[in-house]
Every structure is written in structure tokens, then in C-alpha cells.
C-alpha positions as CSV (number, residue, x, y, z in Angstrom):
1,M,24.0,-47.0,-95.7
2,M,23.2,-46.5,-92.0
3,P,19.6,-47.3,-91.0
4,S,17.5,-44.1,-90.2
5,E,16.5,-43.4,-86.6
6,N,12.9,-44.2,-85.8
7,P,11.2,-41.0,-84.4
8,K,8.7,-43.1,-82.5
9,S,11.4,-44.9,-80.5
10,S,12.6,-41.6,-78.9
11,L,9.2,-40.5,-77.6
12,P,9.2,-42.7,-74.4
13,V,12.7,-41.4,-73.5
14,L,11.6,-37.8,-74.0
15,G,8.5,-38.4,-71.9
16,V,10.6,-39.7,-69.0
17,L,13.0,-36.8,-69.2
18,L,10.1,-34.3,-69.3
19,A,8.4,-35.9,-66.3
20,A,11.6,-35.9,-64.3
21,G,12.2,-32.2,-65.2
22,L,8.7,-31.3,-64.0
23,M,9.1,-33.2,-60.8
24,A,12.5,-31.5,-60.1
25,A,10.9,-28.0,-60.8
26,A,8.0,-28.8,-58.5
27,F,10.4,-29.8,-55.8
28,I,12.5,-26.7,-56.1
29,L,9.5,-24.4,-56.2
30,G,8.0,-26.2,-53.2
31,V,11.2,-25.6,-51.2
32,Q,11.3,-22.0,-52.2
33,F,7.7,-21.5,-51.3
34,K,8.2,-23.0,-47.9
35,N,11.2,-20.8,-47.3
36,F,9.3,-17.6,-48.2
37,R,6.0,-18.5,-46.6
38,Q,5.3,-16.0,-43.7
39,P,4.4,-17.4,-40.3
40,G,0.9,-16.7,-38.9
41,T,0.2,-13.4,-37.0
42,I,-2.2,-12.2,-34.4
43,T,-3.4,-8.7,-33.7
44,V,-4.5,-7.8,-30.2
45,K,-5.3,-4.8,-28.1
46,G,-3.8,-4.1,-24.7
47,L,-5.4,-1.9,-22.1
48,A,-3.9,0.0,-19.1
49,E,-5.7,2.0,-16.5
50,K,-4.5,4.0,-13.5
51,N,-6.0,6.5,-11.1
52,F,-4.4,9.9,-10.4
53,Q,-5.0,13.1,-8.4
54,S,-4.9,16.4,-10.2
55,D,-2.0,18.6,-9.2
56,S,-3.1,22.0,-10.5
57,A,-6.3,23.9,-11.4
58,T,-7.4,26.8,-13.5
59,W,-10.4,28.9,-12.6
60,R,-11.9,31.8,-14.6
61,S,-14.1,34.5,-13.1
62,G,-14.9,38.0,-14.2
63,V,-17.3,40.9,-14.3
64,A,-19.9,41.7,-17.0
65,L,-21.5,45.2,-17.1
66,H,-23.8,47.3,-19.2
67,G,-23.7,51.1,-19.4
68,D,-24.8,54.0,-21.5
69,S,-21.4,55.1,-22.6
70,Y,-18.1,53.5,-23.5
71,Q,-16.1,55.3,-20.8
72,T,-18.7,54.5,-18.1
73,V,-18.5,50.8,-18.8
74,L,-14.7,50.9,-19.0
75,D,-14.4,52.7,-15.7
76,A,-16.8,50.3,-14.0
77,L,-14.9,47.3,-15.3
78,G,-11.7,48.7,-13.8
79,S,-13.2,49.3,-10.4
80,E,-15.3,46.1,-10.1
81,S,-12.4,43.9,-11.3
82,K,-10.2,45.3,-8.6
83,K,-12.8,44.3,-6.0
84,L,-12.9,40.8,-7.5
85,A,-9.1,40.5,-7.5
86,A,-9.1,41.6,-3.8
87,F,-11.7,38.8,-3.1
88,L,-9.4,36.3,-4.8
89,K,-6.4,37.4,-2.8
90,K,-8.5,37.1,0.4
91,Q,-9.1,33.5,-0.6
92,G,-5.4,32.8,-0.4
93,F,-4.1,33.3,-3.9
94,D,-0.9,35.2,-4.7
95,D,-0.4,37.9,-7.3
96,T,1.5,35.4,-9.4
97,E,-1.5,33.1,-9.5
98,I,-3.9,35.8,-10.6
99,Q,-4.0,36.9,-14.2
100,T,-6.2,39.8,-15.1
101,G,-7.3,40.1,-18.7
102,L,-7.9,43.1,-20.9
103,P,-11.3,44.8,-20.8
104,Q,-13.6,44.2,-23.7
105,V,-16.2,46.8,-24.5
106,E,-18.6,46.8,-27.5
107,R,-21.6,48.7,-28.6
108,V,-24.9,46.9,-28.6
109,Y,-28.1,47.5,-30.4
110,K,-31.8,46.8,-30.0
111,D,-34.3,45.9,-32.7
112,I,-37.0,48.4,-33.8
113,R,-40.3,46.7,-34.7
114,N,-43.4,47.9,-36.4
115,E,-47.0,47.4,-35.2
116,Q,-46.9,43.9,-36.9
117,G,-43.9,42.9,-34.8
118,E,-41.5,42.9,-37.8
119,I,-38.0,44.2,-37.4
120,V,-37.6,47.4,-39.4
121,G,-34.3,48.7,-38.0
122,R,-31.9,48.9,-35.2
123,S,-31.0,51.6,-32.7
124,P,-28.0,52.0,-30.3
125,N,-28.6,50.5,-26.9
126,G,-25.5,51.4,-24.8
127,Y,-22.4,49.2,-24.3
128,D,-21.6,45.8,-22.9
129,G,-18.3,45.2,-21.2
130,T,-16.5,42.1,-19.8
131,L,-13.2,41.5,-18.0
132,H,-12.0,38.1,-17.0
133,I,-9.6,37.1,-14.2
134,T,-8.0,33.6,-14.3
135,V,-6.4,31.8,-11.4
136,N,-3.8,29.2,-12.1
137,T,-2.8,27.4,-8.9
138,K,-1.8,24.2,-7.2
139,K,-3.8,25.1,-4.2
140,L,-6.7,22.8,-5.0
141,D,-8.3,23.1,-1.5
142,K,-8.4,26.9,-1.8
143,I,-10.0,26.7,-5.3
144,Q,-12.8,24.6,-3.9
145,A,-13.3,26.9,-0.9
146,A,-13.3,30.0,-3.2
147,Q,-15.9,28.5,-5.5
148,T,-18.2,28.3,-2.6
149,A,-17.4,31.8,-1.3
150,I,-17.9,33.5,-4.7
151,R,-21.5,32.3,-4.8
152,S,-22.2,34.5,-1.7
153,L,-20.3,37.4,-3.3
154,R,-22.4,37.1,-6.5
155,A,-25.6,37.2,-4.6
156,K,-24.7,40.8,-3.7
157,N,-23.1,41.7,-7.0
158,D,-24.9,40.3,-10.0
159,F,-22.3,41.6,-12.4
160,I,-19.9,38.9,-11.2
161,E,-19.7,35.7,-13.3
162,F,-17.5,32.6,-12.9
163,D,-16.9,29.2,-14.5
164,A,-16.4,25.8,-12.9
165,P,-12.8,25.1,-12.0
166,Q,-10.8,22.9,-14.4
167,Y,-8.5,20.4,-12.7
168,L,-5.4,19.3,-14.5
169,L,-2.8,16.6,-14.5
170,G,0.9,17.4,-15.0
171,N,3.6,15.2,-16.5
172,L,1.2,13.7,-19.1
173,E,4.0,12.3,-21.2
174,T,5.5,10.5,-18.2
175,I,2.0,9.0,-17.4
176,K,1.6,8.0,-21.0
177,R,4.9,6.2,-21.3
178,D,4.2,4.3,-18.1
179,L,0.7,3.2,-19.4
180,I,2.1,2.2,-22.8
181,T,4.5,-0.2,-21.0
182,H,1.6,-1.8,-19.0
183,A,-0.7,-1.8,-22.0
184,A,1.9,-3.7,-24.1
185,E,2.3,-6.2,-21.3
186,D,-1.4,-6.7,-21.3
187,A,-1.5,-7.1,-25.1
188,R,1.2,-9.9,-25.0
189,K,-0.7,-11.8,-22.3
190,R,-3.8,-11.7,-24.5
191,A,-1.9,-12.8,-27.5
192,A,-0.4,-15.7,-25.5
193,E,-3.9,-16.8,-24.4
194,F,-5.1,-16.8,-28.0
195,A,-2.0,-18.6,-29.3
196,K,-2.2,-21.3,-26.6
197,T,-5.7,-22.3,-27.8
198,G,-4.2,-23.0,-31.3
199,G,-1.2,-24.8,-30.0
200,G,1.2,-22.0,-30.9
201,K,3.3,-19.5,-29.1
202,V,3.8,-15.8,-29.4
203,G,6.8,-14.7,-31.4
204,A,8.3,-11.3,-32.2
205,M,6.4,-8.1,-32.3
206,R,5.6,-7.1,-35.9
207,S,3.9,-3.7,-35.5
208,A,2.5,-1.6,-32.7
209,S,0.4,1.6,-32.6
210,Q,-1.1,3.6,-29.8
211,G,-4.9,4.0,-29.8
212,S,-7.0,6.2,-27.6
213,F,-5.6,8.1,-24.6
214,N,-8.4,9.1,-22.3
215,I,-8.5,11.0,-19.0
216,Y,-11.9,10.4,-17.3
217,S,-13.3,11.6,-14.0
218,D,-12.5,9.4,-11.0
219,K,-15.7,7.4,-11.7
220,G,-14.3,6.2,-15.0
221,S,-16.2,5.5,-18.2
222,S,-17.9,2.6,-19.9
223,E,-17.2,4.0,-23.3
224,E,-14.9,2.1,-25.7
225,E,-12.8,4.4,-27.9
226,D,-10.2,3.1,-30.3
227,Y,-8.8,6.4,-31.4
228,G,-8.8,10.0,-30.3
229,G,-9.1,10.9,-26.7
230,T,-11.1,12.8,-24.0
231,Y,-9.9,15.0,-21.1
232,D,-12.4,15.4,-18.3
233,K,-11.3,18.4,-16.2
234,S,-14.4,18.5,-13.9
235,T,-13.0,16.4,-11.0
236,V,-9.8,16.3,-8.9
237,G,-9.6,12.6,-9.2
238,K,-8.8,11.1,-12.6
239,Q,-8.9,7.7,-14.3
240,V,-6.4,7.6,-17.2
241,R,-6.9,4.9,-19.8
242,L,-4.6,4.0,-22.7
243,V,-5.1,1.4,-25.5
244,V,-2.4,-0.1,-27.8
245,T,-2.8,-2.4,-30.8
246,I,0.1,-4.8,-31.4
247,E,0.7,-7.5,-34.1
248,Y,2.7,-10.5,-33.1
249,A,4.1,-13.4,-35.1
250,I,2.8,-16.8,-34.1
251,D,5.4,-19.6,-34.2
């Protein structure tokens, strides 16, 4: 009869095997974790600014009249708008630069009040009419001269009205692409400065997005806008500013 195996004698061997298995599993998992661990990243903003001169302008003027009848107002709009168009041509604008809108005539009313000042009804009070003329031109010097001249014309004809000119930039997409390039370069320089302080170096770009794209007056702006944009059309000179946000790997 063979002697029976003592269960207690196998426990140390089992413990050694179990410990060895746990150590091997820990080693394998540690290597896998090291392989899958992502390197550090840094997110920075880059800024680019550049000054430009407007290359075109749009300027709206017009006539505003009041009369007792629809036809009276309509006829007056026609005759007075012709005088305004003649004035604009005299300022040096061509027919192709002058766009005359359609006349707008509407009936107006006045309130009827009782002795206590309360409104108790309304009654017809003639007609109001407007007609606008818009100049679209690249002759910025003539726009500025005409804006001065029309003030003298209005002093003698109070039915004339006009807005401030709007100065515009062309090729905005070309300008934007150029600024994106410079803003990205600025972002990488900033990332490199941050990485240097931590003993690292900038790696590959992980993600990038464009932030605000602003067109300010030539005096610029102290505002900080991350998104959206503004377009100041009041001055000939412009300061264009673009911001990008870029995430880089840090090696």
C-alpha cells in the first residue's frame, strides 16, 4: 500500500507558484500600461495681428418726405432723389457706382386725445416717404469729400439724410489664411517656452481650432475675445486680429 500524500506538504509549493504568477502578471500589465500611456500635452493660444487699409466703401444717403397724399409724396421722392443722384455724380461717382432703391410710401396717423390727455383714437395724418441711394466704390478719397459736401447740401434741403460711410476690406479669406499661419507659429513658440521650463520639448500637433477673428479700427482694441468676431467699418485703416488654440504633445 502506497503512503498517502500529505496535503500540508504541497502548500509551500503552491504559494511559490502563486507568487510567481502574480509577479509575472504584474510585469506584463506594467509593460502594457507603459506602452499605452499617453504622453503629456499642452494647450496654448497663438495671436496674429496685422494692419490693412480698406479698399472699398459703401455709403447710403436718401430723401425723406411727408405729404398730404400718396401721389404727392411719390412724385416728390422721384424729383428730389434725382437731385441727390446728380449731386453724387458731381462728386465723381459713376452710374455703375450709384444704386437707387425703390420708393417707400406709407400712411401715417396721429393720436386723438381727450381733455384728460388720454388717447381715444387715431386719425389719418398724410403720408411719409423714403428713398435711399447707395454708393459702392473704391474711390475712398471721393467718399470722404462727398461726406463733407453733403452736409452743406442738407443745410439747404432738410429732406436729405445720410449715414456714415462704411469702409470695407476685400480678400478676407486670403487675409485670414495668412494670419492663421502666423498665429500657429506664435502658438508653437509659446508652447516651446512652456515645455522648456519643464525640461520637455514640443511634439506633434494634436488638435487646432480657430478662435476669434476681429477687424478693429486702426487704433486697435484692448478687448480679449476667444470666439466670435467684430468688424469695425468706421475707419479706412484696420487692425485685423486672429486667435488660434492648439494642443501639442510634450515629449
